[in-house]
C-alpha positions in Angstrom: -67.0 64.0 -9.6 -69.8 66.4 -10.7 -73.3 67.4 -9.5 -75.0 64.8 -11.7 -72.3 62.0 -11.6 -70.6 59.9 -9.0 -67.7 57.5 -9.0 -67.3 54.8 -6.4 -65.2 51.9 -5.4 -66.4 48.8 -3.5 -64.8 45.9 -1.8 -65.5 43.2 0.8 -65.8 39.6 1.6 -67.5 37.1 -0.7 -68.8 33.6 0.0 -69.7 31.1 -2.6 -70.5 27.4 -2.9 -68.6 25.1 -5.2 -70.2 21.9 -6.3 -68.4 19.2 -8.3 -69.9 15.9 -9.5 -68.2 13.3 -11.5 -70.0 10.4 -13.3 -67.9 7.7 -14.9 -70.1 6.2 -17.5 -67.6 3.5 -18.3 -67.4 2.4 -14.6 -63.6 2.6 -14.5 -63.6 5.0 -11.5 -66.2 5.5 -8.8 -68.7 8.3 -9.2 -68.4 11.1 -6.6 -69.8 14.4 -5.6 -68.3 17.1 -3.4 -69.6 20.5 -2.2 -67.6 23.1 -0.4 -68.1 26.7 0.7 -65.3 29.1 -0.4 -64.5 32.4 1.0 -62.6 35.2 -0.7 -62.7 38.9 -1.6 -64.3 41.2 -4.2 -63.2 44.6 -5.4 -64.8 46.9 -7.9 -65.3 50.3 -9.4 -68.3 52.0 -10.8 -69.9 55.2 -12.0 -73.5 56.6 -11.9 -74.8 59.5 -14.0 -78.1 61.3 -13.5 -80.0 61.2 -16.8 -83.2 62.9 -15.5 -84.7 63.9 -12.1 -85.7 60.3 -11.3 -83.5 58.3 -13.7 -79.8 57.4 -13.7 -77.4 55.2 -15.7 -74.8 53.0 -14.1 -71.7 51.1 -15.2 -69.7 48.8 -12.9 -66.8 46.3 -12.9 -66.2 43.8 -10.1 -63.5 41.2 -9.7 -64.0 38.3 -7.2 -61.4 35.8 -6.1 -62.3 32.7 -4.1 -58.8 31.1 -4.2 -57.9 28.0 -6.1 -59.8 24.8 -5.2 -57.9 21.6 -5.5 -59.0 17.9 -5.5 -56.8 14.9 -5.2 -57.9 11.4 -4.1 -54.9 9.5 -5.6 -56.8 8.5 -8.8 -58.2 11.8 -9.8 -56.7 15.3 -9.3 -57.6 18.7 -10.5 -57.9 22.3 -9.7 -60.4 25.1 -10.4 -59.5 28.8 -10.5 -62.0 30.4 -8.2 -62.1 33.9 -9.7 -64.6 35.8 -11.8 -65.1 39.1 -13.5 -68.4 40.9 -13.9 -69.5 43.9 -15.8 -72.8 45.6 -15.2 -74.7 48.3 -17.2 -78.0 49.4 -15.7 -80.7 52.0 -15.4 -82.4 53.0 -12.1 
């Protein structure tokens, strides 16, 4: 956008691992543990500004969505929203 500044967009595939562990301390239900890889996408926007010859500042926002994870075994059921938002401020 200028000689000392740039604006960029980014996107792609994301992969993350979801782990869930349930411990019933009253021994009403059985304890269990599950783990599952989740795939999704990420999209973001950022900007960099040259502050000196070998120094730049950066700001970036990224949204990631891994889809909703659901669990249902007849006794327990639940869901987890698999999205996150990140903001980054940095120097390089």
